[in-house]
PAZAPA-4460 file (N, C-alpha, C; in steps of 0.05 Angstrom, whole numbers, plus 32768, in hexadecimal, padded with zeros to 4 digits):
% residues 259
    n_x    n_y    n_z   ca_x   ca_y   ca_z    c_x    c_y    c_z   seq   type   mol
   8017   7FE7   800E   8000   8001   7FFF   8008   8010   8004     1      X     A
   800A   8033   7FF1   8016   8046   7FF9   800B   8059   7FFB     2      X     A
   800F   8064   8013   8003   8080   802B   8006   8094   8016     3      X     A
   7FF8   809F   8016   7FE8   80B9   8010   7FF6   80BF   8027     4      X     A
   800F   80DE   801D   8012   80EE   802A   8001   8108   8032     5      X     A
   8003   8112   8048   7FE0   8116   805C   7FEC   813B   804D     6      X     A
   7FD3   8142   8053   7FD2   8163   803D   7FE5   8176   8047     7      X     A
   7FF0   8186   803D   7FF7   819B   804C   7FEC   81AE   804A     8      X     A
   7FFB   81C0   8066   7FE8   81DE   8062   7FED   81F1   8055     9      X     A
   7FE2   81FD   8052   7FDE   8220   8036   8000   8232   8048    10      X     A
   8011   8232   8030   8025   824D   803E   8016   825D   804B    11      X     A
   7FF6   8266   8040   7FE4   828C   805C   7FE5   8271   8077    12      X     A
   7FDF   825A   8079   7FD9   824A   8095   7FF2   8241   80A6    13      X     A
   8007   8231   808E   8018   822D   809A   802C   8237   80B6    14      X     A
   8032   8228   80CB   8040   8244   80D4   805E   8244   80DA    15      X     A
   8066   8258   80DB   8087   8261   80D9   8095   8265   80F5    16      X     A
   80AA   8259   80FE   80BE   824C   8112   80D4   8254   8108    17      X     A
   80E0   8260   811C   8102   8258   8125   810C   8247   811F    18      X     A
   8128   8241   8116   8134   8227   810E   813B   821E   812C    19      X     A
   812B   81FF   812A   8138   81F4   814C   814B   81EE   814D    20      X     A
   8164   81E5   815C   817D   81DF   815E   8174   81B2   8163    21      X     A
   8163   81C1   817C   8164   819F   8185   8143   8192   8186    22      X     A
   8145   8182   8190   8127   8176   8197   8134   815C   81A5    23      X     A
   8116   8148   81AB   810F   8128   81BF   80F6   8124   81BC    24      X     A
   80F7   8115   81BA   80E1   80FF   81B5   80E5   80F1   81C7    25      X     A
   80B9   80F9   81D9   80BC   80D5   81F4   80A9   80C6   81ED    26      X     A
   80A1   80B9   81F3   809F   80A9   81EE   80A1   808A   81F4    27      X     A
   8099   8081   81E1   8099   805D   81F1   8098   804C   81D2    28      X     A
   809A   8034   81CC   80A6   801F   81AB   80A2   8031   8191    29      X     A
   8083   8038   8198   8081   8040   817A   8090   8064   8173    30      X     A
   809B   806F   8186   80AC   807D   817D   80CC   8075   8182    31      X     A
   80CA   805D   818E   80EA   8055   8189   80EE   8042   816A    32      X     A
   80D2   8048   815B   80E1   8036   8141   80DD   8011   814C    33      X     A
   80D2   8018   8153   80DD   7FE7   8154   80CA   7FDB   814A    34      X     A
   80D3   7FD4   813C   80C2   7FB1   812D   80CB   7FC9   8110    35      X     A
   80D2   7FD8   8111   80CB   7FF0   80F0   80E8   7FEA   80E5    36      X     A
   80FE   7FD8   80ED   8107   7FD1   80D8   8127   7FB2   80DF    37      X     A
   810C   7FA0   80F9   8123   7F8A   80EF   8109   7F7C   8110    38      X     A
   8112   7F67   8117   80FB   7F5D   8128   8109   7F5B   8140    39      X     A
   80F1   7F63   8150   80F8   7F6C   8173   8110   7F80   8171    40      X     A
   810F   7F95   815B   8132   7FAB   8158   811D   7FCA   8161    41      X     A
   8128   7FCB   8170   8129   7FF1   8175   8139   7FF8   815B    42      X     A
   8121   800B   814B   812C   8019   8137   812A   802F   812D    43      X     A
   8137   8044   8146   8134   805D   813F   8141   806B   8133    44      X     A
   8143   8065   811F   8149   806E   80FC   8132   8079   80EA    45      X     A
   8120   805E   80F5   80FE   805A   80EB   80ED   8074   80FC    46      X     A
   80EF   8080   8111   80DF   808E   811C   80DC   80A0   8115    47      X     A
   80B4   80A5   811C   809F   80BD   8101   80AA   80CF   8110    48      X     A
   80CC   80D3   8132   80C3   80EA   813F   80DC   80FB   8132    49      X     A
   80F1   80DF   813C   8116   80EA   8135   8121   80E0   8122    50      X     A
   8115   80C4   8114   8126   80BE   8108   8139   80C8   80ED    51      X     A
   8146   80B5   80E7   8159   80CA   80D4   8157   80BB   80BB    52      X     A
   8145   80AA   80B3   8141   8090   8097   812C   80A9   8085    53      X     A
   8134   80B4   806F   812C   80BF   8054   8104   80AC   8054    54      X     A
   8114   8091   805B   80F5   8079   8052   80DD   808D   8068    55      X     A
   80E3   8090   807B   80D1   8099   808A   80C6   80B5   8091    56      X     A
   80E0   80D9   8085   80D4   80DE   8080   80D4   80EC   80A6    57      X     A
   80DF   80F1   80B6   80D5   80F6   80D6   80CB   8117   80D1    58      X     A
   80C0   811A   80EB   80CD   8136   80F3   80DF   8145   80FA    59      X     A
   80FA   813C   8107   8111   813D   8107   8117   8147   80E5    60      X     A
   810F   8130   80D8   811C   8138   80B3   8109   8153   80AB    61      X     A
   80FC   815C   80B5   80E6   8173   80B2   80F2   8190   80B5    62      X     A
   80FE   8189   80C7   8104   819C   80E8   8121   819F   80D4    63      X     A
   8136   818A   80CE   8148   8185   80C6   8154   819D   80AA    64      X     A
   813C   819E   8095   813E   81B1   8080   8139   81D2   8089    65      X     A
   8139   81D9   809C   813A   81F0   80A9   8152   81F3   80BE    66      X     A
   8163   81DE   80CA   8172   81DA   80D8   818B   81CA   80CF    67      X     A
   8190   81C1   80C1   81AD   81B7   80BF   81BA   81A8   80DE    68      X     A
   81C0   81B4   80E3   81CE   81AD   80FE   81B6   81A2   8120    69      X     A
   81A0   81A5   8112   818E   8191   8122   8196   817F   812D    70      X     A
   8199   817D   814F   81A7   8168   815C   8178   815C   8162    71      X     A
   8175   8137   8158   816B   812F   816E   817A   8120   8182    72      X     A
   815D   8114   8194   815C   8106   81AD   8139   80F7   81B4    73      X     A
   8154   80D9   81B0   8131   80CE   81AE   812D   80C2   81CB    74      X     A
   8127   80CA   81DA   8123   80C3   81F0   810E   80A9   81FE    75      X     A
   8102   80A5   81E7   80EC   809D   81E9   80F2   8074   81F7    76      X     A
   80EC   8069   81FD   80EB   8049   8212   80D6   8033   8204    77      X     A
   80DD   8016   81EE   80CA   8011   81F1   80C5   800A   8209    78      X     A
   80A6   8000   820C   8092   8000   8226   8097   7FFA   8238    79      X     A
   8099   8021   8229   8095   8035   8247   8070   8036   8245    80      X     A
   806E   8043   825B   8056   804D   8266   8054   8063   8278    81      X     A
   803A   807C   8277   803B   8091   827C   8049   809A   828F    82      X     A
   8051   8081   82A3   8062   808B   82B9   8079   8093   82B0    83      X     A
   8092   8087   829D   809B   8097   829C   80A0   80AA   828B    84      X     A
   808F   80BB   8286   8088   80D2   8279   809B   80E1   8284    85      X     A
   809F   80E8   829D   80A3   8108   82AC   80C0   80FB   82B2    86      X     A
   80C9   80E4   82AE   80EA   80DE   82AF   80F6   80E8   8299    87      X     A
   80E8   80E4   827D   80E7   80E5   8260   80E5   8101   825A    88      X     A
   80D2   811B   8265   80D2   8134   826A   80F0   8139   827C    89      X     A
   8100   812D   828B   8108   8143   8299   812C   813D   828A    90      X     A
   8125   8125   827B   8146   8122   8266   814C   8130   8254    91      X     A
   8124   813E   8242   8122   8149   822A   8136   816F   823C    92      X     A
   812B   816C   8252   812A   818E   8260   8156   8188   8262    93      X     A
   8163   816E   8264   817F   8178   826F   8186   817B   8259    94      X     A
   8177   8171   823E   8187   8171   821E   817D   818E   8210    95      X     A
   816D   819E   822A   8169   81B3   821C   8158   81BD   81FB    96      X     A
   8141   819F   81FB   8137   81A5   81E8   8125   81BC   81D5    97      X     A
   8124   81BE   81C3   810F   81DA   81BF   80FE   81D9   81AB    98      X     A
   80EF   81BB   81A1   80E9   819D   8198   80E4   8193   81AD    99      X     A
   80C9   818C   81B2   80C2   816E   81C7   80AF   815B   81B3   100      X     A
   80A3   814E   81AD   8097   8131   819E   808E   8114   81C6   101      X     A
   8075   8119   81C0   8074   8109   81CE   805A   80FE   81BE   102      X     A
   8056   80E3   81C2   8048   80CD   81C0   8041   80B1   81D3   103      X     A
   8035   80B0   81E7   8031   809E   81F9   801D   808D   8203   104      X     A
   8019   8080   820B   8000   8068   821A   7FF3   8058   820F   105      X     A
   7FFB   804D   81F6   7FF7   802D   81EB   8000   801E   81FA   106      X     A
   800F   801C   8211   8025   800F   8224   8002   8010   823A   107      X     A
   8007   8020   823B   7FF5   8023   8258   7FD3   8015   8250   108      X     A
   7FCB   8014   8230   7FB3   800D   8230   7FB8   7FF3   8222   109      X     A
   7FCA   7FDD   821A   7FD4   7FC2   8210   7FE5   7FBF   822D   110      X     A
   7FD1   7FA9   8236   7FDC   7FA2   8240   7FE1   7F83   824E   111      X     A
   7FDC   7F6F   825E   7FE4   7F52   825F   7FC4   7F58   8267   112      X     A
   7FB1   7F72   827A   7F9B   7F62   827E   7F88   7F74   827F   113      X     A
   7F71   7F79   8278   7F67   7F97   8271   7F64   7F9F   829F   114      X     A
   7F6D   7F8B   82AB   7F74   7F99   82BB   7F86   7FB0   82C7   115      X     A
   7F8E   7FA4   82BE   7FB3   7FAC   82B7   7FBD   7FD2   82A5   116      X     A
   7F9D   7FD7   8292   7FA7   7FEB   8291   7FA1   8008   829E   117      X     A
   7FB7   8014   8299   7FB9   802F   82B7   7F9F   803E   82B5   118      X     A
   7F9D   804C   82C4   7F7F   8051   82CD   7F84   8075   82BC   119      X     A
   7F70   8082   82B4   7F69   80A9   82B2   7F7A   80AC   82BC   120      X     A
   7F78   80B0   82D0   7F83   80C4   82E5   7F9C   80C6   82E4   121      X     A
   7FAA   80A2   82E4   7FC5   80A1   82EA   7FD2   80AB   82D2   122      X     A
   7FC9   80B0   82BC   7FD1   80B4   82A1   7FCC   80DA   82A9   123      X     A
   7FBF   80D5   82B1   7FBD   80FC   82AD   7FD8   8107   82C2   124      X     A
   7FD3   80FD   82D0   7FE9   80FD   82F3   8001   8101   82DD   125      X     A
   8005   80E7   82DA   8029   80E7   82CB   801C   8100   82AA   126      X     A
   8013   80FD   8298   8013   8105   8284   801B   811E   8296   127      X     A
   8007   8131   829E   8004   8152   82AF   8026   8159   82BA   128      X     A
   8032   8148   82CD   804E   8147   82D8   8061   8150   82BA   129      X     A
   8061   813C   82A5   806D   813B   8296   8075   8155   8285   130      X     A
   8057   8166   827B   804B   817F   8273   8064   8194   8276   131      X     A
   805A   818F   829F   8066   81A7   82AD   807F   81A2   82B6   132      X     A
   808D   818F   82AD   80B4   8183   82B5   80B2   819E   829A   133      X     A
   80A1   819B   8277   80AB   81A0   8264   80AF   81B9   8262   134      X     A
   8097   81C9   8276   8093   81DE   826C   80A4   81ED   827F   135      X     A
   80A5   81EC   829B   80BC   81F2   82AC   80D8   81F5   82A8   136      X     A
   80E1   81DA   8295   80FC   81D8   8287   810B   81DD   8275   137      X     A
   80EF   81E5   8265   80F6   81F2   8242   80DD   8200   8237   138      X     A
   80D6   8218   8249   80C1   8229   8249   80C1   823D   8234   139      X     A
   80D7   8230   8223   80D3   8238   81FB   80CD   822C   81EA   140      X     A
   80C7   8213   81F1   80D7   81F5   81E3   80B1   81EC   81DB   141      X     A
   80B5   81E8   81C6   8099   81E2   81B2   8098   81C3   81B4   142      X     A
   8082   81B9   81C7   807C   81A0   81CF   805D   8197   81C3   143      X     A
   805D   8178   81AD   8055   8176   819A   8044   8162   81B0   144      X     A
   802C   815A   81AA   8022   813E   81BF   800C   8133   819F   145      X     A
   8012   811C   8194   8009   810D   8180   7FFF   80FA   81A0   146      X     A
   7FE1   80F4   818D   7FC4   80E0   819B   7FD2   80C3   8195   147      X     A
   7FC9   80B1   81A7   7FCC   80A3   819F   7FC5   808E   8193   148      X     A
   7FCB   8073   8180   7FC3   8070   816D   7F9C   805C   8175   149      X     A
   7F8F   8059   816C   7F81   8054   816D   7F7F   802A   8168   150      X     A
   7F88   8024   818A   7F97   800D   8188   7F8A   7FF0   817F   151      X     A
   7F60   7FFA   8181   7F53   7FEF   817B   7F52   7FE8   8161   152      X     A
   7F60   7FF2   8150   7F61   7FEA   8131   7F69   7FDC   812A   153      X     A
   7F8D   7FD4   813D   7F96   7FBC   812D   7F8E   7F98   813D   154      X     A
   7F6D   7F9C   8159   7F5E   7F8F   814C   7F51   7F85   812C   155      X     A
   7F4F   7FA0   8127   7F32   7F9C   810C   7F3E   7F8B   80F9   156      X     A
   7F50   7F9A   80F1   7F6E   7F9D   80D9   7F7F   7F7E   80D6   157      X     A
   7F79   7F71   80EE   7F8E   7F50   80ED   7F89   7F3A   80FD   158      X     A
   7F6C   7F44   810B   7F60   7F2E   8119   7F5B   7F13   8105   159      X     A
   7F57   7F19   80EE   7F4F   7EFF   80E5   7F69   7EFE   80D2   160      X     A
   7F7E   7F08   80D3   7F9A   7EF8   80CE   7FA2   7EE4   80DD   161      X     A
   7FA1   7ECE   80D3   7FB6   7EB9   80EC   7FCE   7EC0   80F5   162      X     A
   7FDE   7EBD   80E5   7FFF   7ED0   80F3   8003   7EE7   80FF   163      X     A
   7FE8   7EF8   80F8   7FE1   7F18   8119   7FD8   7F06   812E   164      X     A
   7FCD   7EF0   8127   7FC1   7EE9   8140   7FD4   7ED6   8153   165      X     A
   7FDC   7EC4   813E   7FF9   7EB6   815D   8013   7EC6   8158   166      X     A
   8019   7EDD   8155   802E   7EEC   815D   8019   7F03   817D   167      X     A
   7FFD   7F08   8179   7FF8   7F09   818D   7FFE   7EFC   81A3   168      X     A
   7FF4   7EE4   8197   7FEE   7ED4   81BA   800A   7ED4   81C0   169      X     A
   801A   7EC9   81A9   803B   7EBD   81BA   8047   7ECA   81C2   170      X     A
   804B   7EE2   81BA   805A   7EFD   81C7   8046   7F08   81D8   171      X     A
   802A   7F04   81E4   801C   7F10   81F6   801B   7F3C   81EE   172      X     A
   800B   7F2B   81DC   8011   7F54   81D7   7FF2   7F57   81E1   173      X     A
   7FED   7F6E   81EB   7FD9   7F80   81ED   7FBC   7F6A   81F5   174      X     A
   7FC1   7F62   820A   7FAF   7F44   8213   7F9D   7F54   8213   175      X     A
   7F9C   7F6E   8228   7F84   7F7C   8221   7F6A   7F89   8213   176      X     A
   7F75   7F83   81FF   7F6B   7F8C   81E8   7F5D   7F6E   81D3   177      X     A
   7F7B   7F62   81C6   7F7A   7F4D   81B3   7F82   7F30   81C1   178      X     A
   7F77   7F2A   81DB   7F73   7F12   81DA   7F57   7F07   81D7   179      X     A
   7F4D   7EF4   81D1   7F3E   7EDA   81C0   7F31   7EF3   81A5   180      X     A
   7F4D   7F00   818F   7F46   7F19   8181   7F2D   7F05   8171   181      X     A
   7F1D   7EF2   816D   7F0D   7EEA   815E   7EEE   7EEA   8170   182      X     A
   7EF3   7EEA   8182   7ED7   7EEC   818D   7EC5   7EFA   8185   183      X     A
   7EB0   7EF8   818E   7E99   7F0F   8192   7E8A   7F0A   81A8   184      X     A
   7E8C   7EFC   81B4   7E78   7EF5   81CF   7E7D   7F19   81E4   185      X     A
   7E65   7F1F   81E7   7E67   7F3A   81F3   7E7F   7F3B   8206   186      X     A
   7E85   7F2B   8227   7E9E   7F35   8223   7EB2   7F39   821D   187      X     A
   7EB5   7F30   820C   7ED2   7F34   81ED   7ECB   7F5A   81E3   188      X     A
   7EB2   7F53   81C9   7EA7   7F72   81D1   7EA6   7F87   81EB   189      X     A
   7EA1   7F7E   81F3   7E96   7FA1   820B   7EC1   7FA2   821D   190      X     A
   7ED0   7F98   8214   7EE2   7F92   8219   7EEE   7FA2   820E   191      X     A
   7EE8   7F9D   81EC   7F00   7FA1   81DF   7EF3   7FC7   81E1   192      X     A
   7ED7   7FCD   81E2   7EE0   7FE1   81E2   7EDC   7FF6   81FA   193      X     A
   7EE1   7FEC   8218   7EE9   7FF9   822B   7F0D   7FFC   8227   194      X     A
   7F1B   7FEE   8213   7F3A   7FFC   821B   7F33   800E   8200   195      X     A
   7F23   800A   81E2   7F21   8017   81DF   7F25   8041   81E9   196      X     A
   7F0F   8032   81FB   7F04   8047   820A   7F15   805B   8214   197      X     A
   7F29   804C   821F   7F44   8059   8238   7F52   8065   8226   198      X     A
   7F57   8059   8207   7F66   8071   81F6   7F5F   8084   81E7   199      X     A
   7F3D   8084   81EF   7F37   80A1   81E5   7F39   80B8   820B   200      X     A
   7F39   80A2   821D   7F31   80B1   8230   7F4F   80C3   8230   201      X     A
   7F61   80B3   822B   7F7A   80AF   8230   7F89   80CC   8214   202      X     A
   7F7A   80CD   8205   7F88   80DE   81E6   7F71   8107   81F2   203      X     A
   7F5E   80F7   8208   7F4F   810B   8212   7F5A   811D   8220   204      X     A
   7F72   810C   8236   7F7F   8121   824B   7F8F   8135   8243   205      X     A
   7FA1   811C   822F   7FB3   8127   8222   7FB1   8154   8212   206      X     A
   7F9E   813F   8201   7F91   8156   81FB   7F93   8172   8203   207      X     A
   7F80   816D   822B   7F7E   817A   8238   7F92   818C   8244   208      X     A
   7FA4   817F   8252   7FB8   8182   825D   7FD7   8196   8248   209      X     A
   7FC7   8186   822C   7FDA   819A   821D   7FD1   81B7   8212   210      X     A
   7FC0   81BB   821B   7FAC   81D1   821D   7FAC   81E5   8228   211      X     A
   7FB4   81D9   8242   7FCA   81ED   8255   7FEA   81FB   825B   212      X     A
   7FF9   81FC   8238   8007   81F7   823A   800B   8209   821F   213      X     A
   800D   8223   8216   8008   8235   8206   8023   8227   81F7   214      X     A
   8030   8218   81F7   8048   8211   81E5   804E   81EC   81D9   215      X     A
   802B   81F1   81E8   8025   81CE   81DF   8012   81D2   81CC   216      X     A
   8017   81BD   81B6   7FFD   81BF   81AB   7FF6   8191   81A7   217      X     A
   7FDA   818F   81A2   7FD7   816F   81A4   7FD8   8173   8185   218      X     A
   7FC8   8159   8181   7FCB   8156   8162   7FAF   8151   815D   219      X     A
   7FA2   815A   8172   7F80   815E   816B   7F6D   8144   8162   220      X     A
   7F7A   812F   8160   7F70   8105   8165   7F7E   8108   8149   221      X     A
   7F8D   8117   813E   7F9D   810B   8122   7FA0   80ED   811C   222      X     A
   7FB2   80E3   8127   7FC2   80CA   812B   7FAA   80BE   813B   223      X     A
   7F9A   80B5   814C   7F7F   80A8   8152   7F73   80A4   8141   224      X     A
   7F6D   80C0   812C   7F4E   80BB   8118   7F54   80A7   8109   225      X     A
   7F79   80A7   8105   7F7B   809C   80E1   7F7B   8076   80E5   226      X     A
   7F62   8079   80CE   7F5B   8052   80D3   7F7C   804E   80CA   227      X     A
   7F8B   8047   80CA   7FA5   802E   80BB   7FA2   801C   80B2   228      X     A
   7FB0   800B   80AA   7FA8   7FFF   80A0   7FC5   7FE2   809E   229      X     A
   7FB7   7FC4   8096   7FCD   7FB3   80A0   7FE3   7FBD   809C   230      X     A
   7FEB   7FC1   807A   8001   7FD6   8074   8012   7FE3   8085   231      X     A
   8006   7FEB   809D   8015   7FFB   80A6   8020   7FF0   80BC   232      X     A
   8024   7FD5   80BF   8022   7FCF   80DA   803C   7FB3   80D0   233      X     A
   8052   7FB2   80E6   8064   7F9B   80DE   805C   7F7F   80E5   234      X     A
   8067   7F6E   80CF   8060   7F55   80D0   8070   7F43   80E9   235      X     A
   807C   7F52   80F6   8082   7F3F   8110   806A   7F41   811F   236      X     A
   8067   7F54   812D   805E   7F52   813D   8037   7F56   8144   237      X     A
   802F   7F67   8131   801E   7F66   8127   8016   7F81   8134   238      X     A
   802B   7F94   8140   8019   7FA5   8159   801D   7FC4   8148   239      X     A
   803E   7FC9   814E   804D   7FDD   8148   804F   7FE9   8131   240      X     A
   8052   7FF5   8128   8056   8007   8105   8066   8001   80F6   241      X     A
   8071   7FF0   80D6   8087   7FF9   80D6   8089   800D   80C3   242      X     A
   80A3   8012   80B6   80B0   802A   80B2   808B   8036   8097   243      X     A
   8085   8032   8093   8064   8040   807B   8058   8050   808F   244      X     A
   804F   803B   80A4   8043   803F   80B4   8053   805A   80CE   245      X     A
   806E   8054   80CC   8081   806B   80D9   807A   8088   80C7   246      X     A
   807F   807A   80B1   8078   8091   809F   806B   80AF   80A1   247      X     A
   804B   8095   80A1   803A   809B   80A6   802C   80A9   80B9   248      X     A
   8042   80AF   80D0   803C   80BF   80F0   803D   80D2   80E4   249      X     A
   805C   80CF   80E6   8068   80ED   80E2   805A   80FA   80C0   250      X     A
   8045   80F7   80B9   8042   810F   809D   8025   8118   80B6   251      X     A
   8016   80F9   80C3   8002   810C   80D1   800C   811B   80ED   252      X     A
   801B   8120   80F1   801E   812E   810B   802E   8142   80F8   253      X     A
   803E   813A   80EB   8045   8155   80D5   803A   8165   80D8   254      X     A
   801A   8161   80CB   800C   816F   80C8   7FF8   8178   80D2   255      X     A
   7FF2   816F   80EE   7FE4   8175   8103   7FF6   8192   8113   256      X     A
   8017   818C   810F   802C   81AA   8119   8027   81BA   810E   257      X     A
   801E   81B5   80F1   801F   81D2   80E5   7FFE   81DD   80DA   258      X     A
   7FF4   81DE   80F1   7FD6   81DC   80E8   7FD0   81FF   80F5   259      X     A
***
């Protein structure tokens, strides 16, 4: 599948900014480019945010057009939950980043069981602490928050594929959502809806907290709303974006940032 590029804003509406000298990306395995270039590998060169590969055309490469000397720091961590975001924010402050991206929360809903999901209150507390740290330590830095993808879409596009079901079960991936993926029993349908609702709640929290800071911008659900396809997901775990999926993320967030 050839990914259609997101529509670019007109010259009249596009924002202008001074060249940014450093950036930092905060988050989890999605931002680390996990499985985007090999089996069970972090592939930061394929990251939608700070990747160096032209195949992804990351935000870093787009910013590099304005300042060839920009330095990028990928402070995300595979497996991270929102509880680790404040620590990542502290690292970005120490790096004096002028531009910070945040995408986190998939691991807070994709857990071993529904009961293990992070509560909305805990998500908000950690997210709020991270934004406070960034705003206090980097008062001039631009902060860009990407919405959590609609993880239920994974189930929709891959539930009928044997290889995906085997990977999910063998690797114990997102069992809060993906356990018994072909079941239409009322309890399984309701469980998947509750996981979906938790993602919605997390995104609403992130958007609300971001709006409290003048230097923070939220993608207004651009990533969450995108109905990605099976071809955007790697064929090793059927969970993380492949290089094409990372490129799509970069396009969506870049378009949102230029609103």
